[in-house]
Every structure is written in structure tokens, then in C-alpha cells.
C-alpha positions as CSV (number, residue, x, y, z in Angstrom):
1,M,14.0,-11.9,-4.2
2,T,10.8,-10.8,-5.9
3,K,7.4,-11.3,-4.4
4,F,6.6,-13.9,-7.2
5,E,9.8,-15.8,-6.5
6,E,9.0,-15.8,-2.8
7,L,5.5,-17.3,-3.4
8,R,6.8,-19.8,-5.8
9,T,9.4,-21.1,-3.3
10,N,6.8,-21.0,-0.5
11,A,4.6,-23.2,-2.7
12,G,7.5,-25.7,-3.0
13,L,7.7,-25.3,-6.8
14,T,10.9,-25.2,-8.8
15,I,11.1,-23.0,-11.9
16,T,10.9,-26.3,-14.0
17,Q,7.8,-27.5,-12.2
18,L,6.0,-24.2,-12.6
19,S,7.0,-24.0,-16.2
20,K,5.4,-27.4,-16.9
21,E,2.2,-26.6,-14.9
22,S,1.7,-23.2,-16.5
23,D,3.0,-24.0,-20.0
24,V,5.3,-21.0,-19.7
25,S,8.9,-21.2,-20.6
26,R,11.7,-21.3,-18.0
27,A,13.1,-18.2,-19.7
28,T,9.9,-16.2,-19.1
29,I,9.7,-17.3,-15.4
30,E,13.4,-16.2,-15.0
31,K,12.5,-12.8,-16.5
32,V,9.7,-12.4,-14.0
33,E,12.1,-13.2,-11.2
34,K,14.6,-10.6,-12.5
35,D,11.8,-8.0,-12.5
36,L,11.7,-7.8,-16.4
37,P,8.4,-7.3,-18.2
38,V,6.5,-10.2,-19.7
39,R,3.2,-10.5,-21.7
40,A,0.2,-10.2,-19.5
41,A,-1.3,-13.4,-20.7
42,L,1.9,-15.3,-19.7
43,A,1.9,-13.6,-16.2
44,A,-1.8,-14.6,-15.7
45,R,-1.0,-18.3,-16.6
46,L,1.9,-18.3,-14.1
47,C,-0.3,-16.9,-11.4
48,N,-3.1,-19.3,-12.0
49,A,-0.7,-22.2,-11.9
50,L,0.9,-20.9,-8.7
51,S,-2.5,-20.3,-7.1
52,K,-3.3,-24.0,-7.2
53,H,-0.5,-24.5,-4.7
54,L,-1.5,-21.7,-2.4
55,D,-4.6,-20.9,-0.3
56,H,-5.6,-18.0,-2.5
57,Q,-5.9,-16.7,-6.0
58,V,-2.6,-14.9,-7.0
59,T,-2.8,-12.0,-9.5
60,Y,0.1,-10.6,-11.4
61,Q,-0.8,-7.2,-10.0
62,E,-0.6,-8.4,-6.5
63,V,2.9,-9.8,-6.9
64,G,4.1,-6.9,-8.9
65,I,4.9,-8.7,-12.2
66,R,5.7,-6.0,-14.8
67,T,3.8,-6.6,-18.1
68,V,3.8,-5.5,-21.7
69,R,1.0,-5.7,-24.2
């Protein structure tokens, strides 16, 4: 389980819920959770949406999301 997936489940969010809140596809979230690289802008949107459910701002660097340009 990736750090991102751990935080998502701790926040009580399903992939579908996070997808809707972040406007990022389920496929992209599944890539993140398989430790595959995604665009930095999408990673940032995921982290911003996730942060709303946690007590701190989450960054993609903090959770180890691999990014491409």
C-alpha cells in the first residue's frame, strides 16, 4: 500500500469519491496507487482534494507520488 493510498483510506475516501472531488480520473488514481508516474498538475489536484479531509496540507512530494512533466 502506498502512502497516498494509506492517507486516502484514512480519510475515508473511495477512489470514486476522490475522483469526483479532485476531477481526476479513476485510472489516474489507480496509477498513483500502483506507484506509476502521473502529471504533476494531476498529483497536486489529488493532494488538494485529499487535504480537505485531513488535518494538514498534503503534497505529492510528501506522499511520494512520482510525476512526469
